[in-house]
C-alpha positions, -999 to 999 in steps of 0.1 A, spaced: 115 70 -470 148 71 -441 138 57 -407 133 76 -376 163 74 -352 140 54 -328 129 31 -355 166 21 -364 172 21 -327 143 -4 -325 161 -27 -350 196 -23 -334 177 -35 -306 161 -63 -323 195 -74 -339 212 -73 -310 186 -91 -288 187 -118 -314 221 -126 -318 219 -126 -280 198 -152 -281 213 -173 -308 248 -171 -292 231 -181 -258 213 -212 -269 254 -221 -284 269 -215 -248 241 -235 -230 247 -261 -252 281 -258 -249 280 -259 -211 259 -288 -209 281 -311 -228 311 -296 -205 291 -306 -173 280 -337 -189 311 -348 -190 324 -339 -161 297 -359 -144 299 -387 -162 268 -382 -184 279 -378 -219 246 -393 -237 232 -361 -219 256 -334 -226 257 -345 -258 220 -339 -263 221 -308 -242 249 -298 -273 229 -306 -299 198 -291 -287 218 -259 -281 233 -255 -314 200 -265 -330 189 -237 -313 213 -212 -325 204 -226 -358 169 -224 -357 173 -181 -345 195 -177 -370 177 -188 -398 138 -179 -385 149 -146 -374 127 -118 -389 159 -90 -385 190 -95 -407 215 -102 -380 246 -103 -399 252 -72 -425 286 -65 -449 305 -52 -418 304 -84 -403 306 -103 -434 340 -82 -438 348 -88 -405 349 -129 -405 360 -126 -440 391 -109 -422 398 -132 -396 393 -166 -421 421 -148 -439 446 -139 -405 436 -171 -393 446 -198 -423 479 -173 -424 491 -174 -388 486 -219 -393 497 -216 -427 532 -204 -415 531 -223 -386 525 -254 -404 552 -248 -429 578 -238 -406 570 -263 -373 557 -295 -393 590 -302 -414 608 -292 -385 592 -317 -359 597 -346 -380 633 -331 -384 638 -331 -348 625 -367 -346 646 -382 -374 678 -370 -355 669 -385 -319 659 -355 -306 626 -354 -302 599 -387 -296 566 -371 -310 534 -382 -299 517 -406 -317 486 -383 -323 512 -360 -343 505 -383 -378 467 -375 -369 472 -340 -369 485 -333 -396 467 -348 -414 440 -327 -402 459 -296 -404 468 -305 -439 430 -313 -447 420 -278 -434 440 -265 -464 428 -289 -492 386 -282 -483 398 -246 -484 413 -250 -519 383 -269 -526 361 -244 -518 380 -213 -531 384 -234 -565 343 -240 -569 339 -203 -558 367 -188 -581 352 -210 -611 315 -198 -604 326 -161 -600 
């Protein structure tokens, strides 16, 4: 039996409302951590952030409606693919170039550069491990 237009609209409205609650909870957490840091109340800020994040997870898991469909999944896949591609191309070109400029004395890299490169490489290692695991299971 197919849904009536009214039932379909109600389902979409419920999905929209639950997504708003989910992202609203996260937004409250993000605002909480920023305000907490600005006023020097770091513990309170972190606790509000965690509460917002846990609220988002709870709404996502307990919601009686399907919050994401195949269109959302495809959009997330494309966004992830484009993001990793941009990061990979930028990193492959920029990191060796910056190291070369520093070795020639034309630039002094900040102390955080090495850590940033390790995080950058770590992201792609995690991606490769997950990709390989999914590929082997497929």
